C-alpha positions in Angstrom: 7.8 22.8 -13.7 4.2 23.3 -14.9 1.5 22.5 -12.4 -0.5 19.4 -13.4 -4.1 19.6 -14.3 -6.3 18.4 -11.5 -8.9 15.9 -12.9 -12.6 16.5 -12.2 -13.6 15.4 -8.7 -10.2 16.2 -7.1 -10.3 19.5 -5.2 -6.9 20.7 -3.9 -7.1 21.6 -0.2 -4.3 23.5 1.6 -3.6 21.6 4.8 -2.2 23.5 7.8 1.6 23.4 8.0 2.2 22.0 4.5 5.9 21.2 3.9 7.9 23.5 1.7 8.0 22.4 -1.9 5.0 20.1 -1.6 2.0 21.2 -3.6 -1.2 21.4 -1.6 -3.9 18.8 -2.4 -1.5 16.4 -4.2 0.1 13.3 -2.5 3.9 13.6 -2.3 5.8 10.4 -2.9 9.4 9.2 -3.0 10.0 6.1 -5.1 12.8 3.7 -4.0 13.5 1.6 -7.0 15.7 -0.8 -9.0 14.5 -0.4 -12.6 13.7 -3.1 -13.9 10.9 -3.6 -16.5 8.0 -3.3 -14.1 9.7 -0.6 -12.1 10.0 1.5 -15.3 6.2 1.1 -15.9 5.5 2.0 -12.3 7.6 5.2 -12.4 6.0 6.3 -15.7 2.5 5.7 -14.1 3.5 7.9 -11.1 4.7 10.6 -13.5 1.5 10.4 -15.4 -0.7 10.9 -12.3 -1.7 14.5 -11.5 -2.7 13.3 -8.0 0.9 12.5 -7.2 4.0 14.7 -6.8 7.1 12.6 -7.3 9.7 14.3 -5.1 12.6 12.1 -6.1 13.8 8.6 -7.1 16.2 6.7 -5.0 18.0 3.9 -6.8 19.0 0.6 -5.1 20.8 -2.5 -6.2 18.4 -5.3 -6.9 17.2 -6.4 -10.3 20.6 -5.1 -11.6 23.7 -3.5 -10.0 23.3 0.0 -8.7 25.0 1.8 -11.6 22.5 0.2 -14.0 19.4 0.9 -11.9 20.4 4.6 -11.4 21.1 4.9 -15.1 17.7 3.5 -16.0 15.9 5.8 -13.5 17.5 8.8 -15.2 16.6 7.5 -18.7 13.0 6.9 -17.7 12.7 10.5 -16.4 14.1 11.8 -19.7 11.7 9.7 -21.7 8.8 11.2 -19.8 10.2 14.7 -20.1 10.8 15.1 -16.4 14.6 15.6 -16.0 14.1 18.0 -13.1 13.1 15.2 -10.7 16.2 14.2 -8.7 17.7 10.7 -8.8 19.9 9.7 -5.9 22.0 6.5 -6.0 21.7 4.5 -2.8 23.1 1.3 -1.5 25.1 -0.9 -3.9 24.7 -4.2 -2.0 22.4 -5.7 0.6 23.0 -5.5 4.4 23.7 -9.1 5.4 24.1 -11.3 2.4 25.8 -11.6 -1.0 24.2 -9.6 -3.8 21.7 -11.3 -6.1 20.2 -9.9 -9.3 17.4 -10.7 -11.7 19.2 -10.0 -15.0 17.7 -13.3 -16.3 14.2 -11.7 -16.0 15.0 -8.1 -17.0 17.9 -8.5 -19.4 21.4 -7.1 -19.3 20.1 -3.5 -19.6 17.3 -4.0 -17.2 14.5 -3.1 -19.6 14.0 -6.2 -21.6 14.3 -5.4 -25.3 13.8 -1.7 -24.8 16.9 0.3 -25.3 16.8 4.0 -24.1 19.4 6.6 -24.9 22.1 7.1 -22.3 20.8 9.9 -20.0 22.1 13.4 -20.5 21.3 14.2 -16.8 23.2 12.7 -13.9 22.3 11.4 -10.5 22.6 13.9 -7.7 25.8 13.7 -5.6 24.0 13.1 -2.2 23.7 9.5 -1.3 20.2 8.1 -1.5 20.1 7.2 2.2 21.0 10.7 3.2 18.4 12.1 0.7 15.7 10.0 2.4 16.8 11.1 5.8 16.9 14.8 4.9 13.6 14.8 3.0 11.7 12.8 5.7 13.3 14.7 8.6 12.1 18.0 7.2 8.6 16.7 6.3 5.4 17.4 8.3 4.3 14.4 10.3 2.8 11.6 8.2 3.0 13.6 5.0 5.2 11.7 2.5 4.4 8.3 1.0 7.4 6.1 0.2 6.9 3.6 -2.6 9.3 0.7 -2.3 9.7 -1.2 -5.6 12.9 -3.0 -4.9 14.9 -4.4 -2.0 14.4 -2.4 1.2 18.1 -1.7 1.8 18.0 2.1 1.5 14.9 2.5 3.6 16.3 0.2 6.3 19.6 2.1 6.5 17.8 5.4 6.7 15.6 4.2 9.6 18.6 2.8 11.4 20.6 6.0 11.0 17.7 8.3 11.8 14.7 6.5 13.5 12.9 9.8 13.9 12.3 10.0 10.2 9.5 7.4 10.6 7.3 10.3 11.8 7.4 11.9 8.3 6.1 8.7 6.5 2.4 8.7 5.8 2.6 5.2 4.4 5.3 2.9 3.1 3.8 0.9 0.2 6.0 -2.2 -0.4 5.9 -4.4 -3.5 7.3 -7.5 -1.9 6.8 -10.7 -0.2 4.5 -13.7 -0.8 1.5 -13.8 1.5 0.9 -17.5 1.1 4.5 -18.8 0.9 4.9 -19.2 -2.9 7.9 -17.2 -3.9 9.6 -16.4 -7.3 13.2 -16.2 -6.2 13.0 -19.4 -4.2 10.1 -21.7 -3.4 9.5 -19.7 -0.3 10.7 -16.1 -1.0 9.8 -13.2 -3.4 12.7 -11.5 -5.0 12.7 -8.1 -3.4 12.6 -9.5 0.1 15.0 -12.4 -0.7 17.5 -9.9 -2.1 17.9 -8.2 1.3 15.9 -10.1 4.0 17.8 -8.4 6.9 16.8 -4.9 5.6 13.2 -6.1 5.2 13.2 -7.4 8.8 14.4 -4.0 10.0 11.7 -2.2 8.1 8.8 -4.4 9.1 9.9 -4.1 12.8 10.3 -0.3 12.6 6.7 0.7 13.4 6.3 2.6 10.1 2.7 2.2 8.6 3.2 -0.4 5.9 1.0 -1.6 3.1 2.3 -4.8 1.5 1.4 -5.6 -2.1 2.5 -9.2 -2.3 3.5 -11.5 -5.2 0.2 -13.5 -4.8 -1.7 -10.4 -5.9 0.7 -8.8 -8.5 1.4 -12.1 -10.2 -2.1 -12.1 -11.7 -1.7 -8.6 -13.3 -0.3 -9.8 -16.6 -0.4 -8.3 -20.1 -2.5 -9.6 -22.9 -2.6 -8.2 -26.5 -6.0 -6.8 -25.6 -4.7 -5.0 -22.5 -1.7 -3.6 -24.3 -3.4 -2.5 -27.5 -4.8 0.9 -26.3 -1.3 1.9 -25.1 0.4 0.8 -28.3 -2.2 2.8 -30.3 -1.2 6.1 -28.5 1.5 6.9 -31.1 3.6 8.7 -28.5 7.2 8.0 -27.6 6.2 6.9 -24.1 3.3 4.8 -25.4 5.6 2.9 -27.7 8.2 2.4 -25.0 5.6 1.2 -22.5 4.0 -1.2 -24.9 7.5 -2.7 -25.4 7.9 -3.0 -21.7 4.5 -4.6 -21.3 4.8 -7.0 -24.1 6.8 -10.3 -24.6 10.4 -10.1 -23.6 11.5 -11.2 -27.1 15.2 -10.5 -26.5 15.0 -12.9 -23.6 12.7 -15.4 -25.2 10.2 -15.0 -22.4 6.5 -14.1 -22.1 5.3 -10.7 -20.7 6.3 -10.0 -17.1 3.6 -9.6 -14.5 3.2 -5.9 -13.6 4.3 -6.2 -10.0 5.6 -2.7 -9.2 2.9 -0.7 -11.0 0.4 -2.2 -8.5 2.0 0.0 -5.9 1.2 3.2 -7.8 -2.2 1.8 -8.9 -3.1 1.2 -5.3 -2.4 4.8 -4.5 -4.5 6.1 -7.4 -7.4 3.6 -7.3 -7.5 1.6 -4.1 -10.9 0.2 -5.1 -9.1 -2.0 -7.7 -7.6 -3.9 -4.7 -10.8 -4.5 -2.8 -12.6 -7.6 -4.1 -16.2 -8.6 -3.2 -15.0 -11.4 -1.0 -12.2 -9.4 0.5 -13.7 -5.9 1.0 -10.6 -4.6 2.9 -7.0 -5.2 3.3 -6.1 -7.0 6.6 -3.8 -5.8 9.3 -1.6 -8.7 10.3 1.9 -9.5 11.5 4.5 -10.1 8.9 7.8 -11.6 10.0 10.9 -12.0 7.7 12.9 -15.2 7.8 16.7 -14.3 7.9 18.3 -17.5 9.1 17.0 -20.6 7.3 19.0 -21.6 4.2 15.8 -23.0 2.7 13.4 -20.2 3.6 15.6 -17.0 3.8 13.6 -14.0 2.7 10.2 -15.7 3.3 7.5 -13.4 4.5 5.6 -15.2 7.3 2.1 -13.7 7.4 0.3 -14.5 10.6 -3.2 -14.6 9.1 -4.8 -16.3 12.2 -2.9 -14.3 14.9 -1.3 -17.4 16.2 2.0 -15.8 17.1 0.6 -13.2 19.4 2.8 -10.6 17.7 1.2 -7.2 17.0 0.0 -6.4 13.5 2.7 -4.4 11.6 1.3 -4.3 8.0 -1.8 -4.1 5.9 -1.6 -6.9 3.3 -3.4 -6.5 0.0 -5.3 -9.7 -1.0 -6.8 -9.1 -4.4 -6.4 -7.0 -7.6 -8.7 -6.3 -10.6 -6.1 -6.9 -13.4 -8.4 -5.5 -16.1 -9.0 -2.4 -14.0 -5.3 -1.9 -13.5 -4.7 -2.0 -17.2 -7.5 0.4 -17.9 -5.9 2.7 -15.4 -2.6 2.4 -17.1 -4.1 3.2 -20.5 -6.0 6.2 -19.2 -3.0 7.7 -17.4 -0.3 7.0 -20.0 -2.3 9.0 -22.5 -1.0 12.1 -20.5 2.7 11.3 -21.2 4.6 12.7 -24.2 
């Protein structure tokens, strides 16, 4: 695999005790995902970023059943010309509830109206949970960033089976939750957390350093013709596919989807896009997950005022520069074939 070109201003530094297989000066990430329209855009953004080393993708059931999310992950890697990156299929159902999906939002194939060829590559035989355990157990302390773009089932199972792997996680960046109680799966719950609230509760109670990118923020990062135009004008296979993903979901008769999951990768690349004038920093707060109430299951209860007395367990993003995110997308996607 060719070494990516390091953009001006980024100087690779070889840290002591760097883990085998991880390139010095580049942030190694594992993406846990359920592609998914916006998952696909997020994966392609990570592949286009020379500052990031995508170690592997782990598929989880969420937007679609596991077989479809694993297939889409493989097809996205082939589209980007990166078939060497491993894909591992993880958990096919949530921990403590019946499966739910979001086919109504993503289409039967998961990618709206975009149809990619069936992948020529196959998922690796190792279960996604075991892959997470093996990779994080072998990692240097606080060295690997885990990007969670779907339900947290795989990550919860890995932490339950091998709690010591928490030491290898530099940051767990979660697209999920609603920081002010307005959900999209129910009036109270965002889809990724609602799909497996018990897993989310386990992860948020694990002590892993978590950054939560909630629906309140990502819901405002929406496509417009002006934001998509530079990507559509690239005249590359990835540019054409991404423009279709960003545009109206014509096959479903729906408007463009908010780019929820790409905000996770954009936060890693340009955290300044998520620091508004009135909110200069993310806030460390306690986030609790409702797992019992029929009305509010999957709700992320964010203790903004510290009323519960529970210790902070997450940094919660509060704002996003949507125009800036789309400029970042256009700049990075120009690197893809």
